[in-house]
C-alpha positions as CSV (number, residue, x, y, z in Angstrom):
1,M,0.0,0.0,0.0
2,K,2.8,2.4,0.8
3,A,4.3,2.0,-2.7
4,N,0.9,2.8,-4.2
5,K,0.7,6.1,-2.2
6,K,4.2,7.1,-3.4
7,T,3.3,6.3,-7.0
8,T,0.0,8.3,-6.7
9,H,1.8,11.3,-5.2
10,K,4.5,11.2,-7.9
11,E,1.8,11.0,-10.6
12,N,-0.1,13.9,-9.1
13,I,3.1,16.1,-9.1
14,E,3.7,15.2,-12.8
15,I,0.1,15.9,-13.9
16,K,-0.5,19.2,-12.2
17,P,1.4,21.3,-14.7
18,A,-0.6,19.8,-17.5
19,I,-3.9,20.3,-15.7
20,N,-3.0,24.0,-15.0
21,T,-2.7,24.7,-18.7
22,L,-6.2,23.5,-19.6
23,P,-8.7,26.2,-20.2
24,A,-11.3,24.6,-17.9
25,L,-12.2,24.7,-14.2
26,I,-10.9,21.5,-12.6
27,A,-11.3,20.5,-9.1
28,Y,-11.1,17.2,-7.2
29,V,-13.5,16.9,-4.3
30,D,-13.4,13.9,-1.9
31,K,-16.3,11.9,-0.6
32,D,-16.7,14.4,2.3
33,Q,-17.1,17.2,-0.2
34,R,-13.6,18.6,0.7
35,Y,-11.4,20.0,-2.0
36,K,-8.2,18.0,-2.6
37,Y,-7.1,19.8,-5.7
38,V,-8.0,22.8,-7.8
39,N,-6.3,24.1,-10.9
40,E,-5.2,27.7,-11.5
41,K,-8.3,28.5,-13.5
42,Y,-10.5,27.3,-10.7
43,I,-8.5,29.4,-8.1
44,N,-8.9,32.5,-10.3
45,W,-12.6,31.8,-10.9
46,L,-13.2,31.7,-7.1
47,G,-11.0,34.7,-6.5
48,K,-9.4,33.0,-3.5
49,S,-6.0,31.5,-2.7
50,A,-5.4,27.7,-2.9
51,E,-5.1,27.7,0.9
52,D,-8.6,29.1,1.2
53,I,-10.0,26.3,-1.0
54,I,-7.9,23.1,-0.4
55,G,-9.1,21.2,2.6
56,H,-12.4,23.1,2.9
57,T,-15.8,21.9,1.9
58,V,-17.5,23.1,-1.2
59,C,-20.0,25.0,1.0
60,E,-17.2,26.7,2.9
61,A,-15.2,27.7,-0.2
62,V,-18.0,28.6,-2.6
63,S,-20.7,30.9,-1.7
64,Y,-24.2,30.7,-3.1
65,T,-23.9,34.3,-4.3
66,H,-20.7,33.4,-6.2
67,L,-22.4,30.5,-8.0
68,R,-25.5,32.7,-8.9
69,A,-23.2,35.4,-10.3
70,H,-21.5,32.9,-12.6
71,E,-24.6,31.0,-13.5
72,T,-25.2,30.5,-17.3
73,S,-28.6,31.0,-18.9
């Protein structure tokens, strides 16, 4: 199991630069609705720092007002 965690961590480090170049909002949220990863586009969209997002729940990090302001018709 320990080897798998190391491999996963290494793969995450390698893929992050590629994910940050995509023109899309990308976030990974765990089963408890806590952010584990967000790309730069997502950080900019929320207007917060990564530290204000990662580890927090979706409800803590994203306000209803923010979602309504960015809602598409």
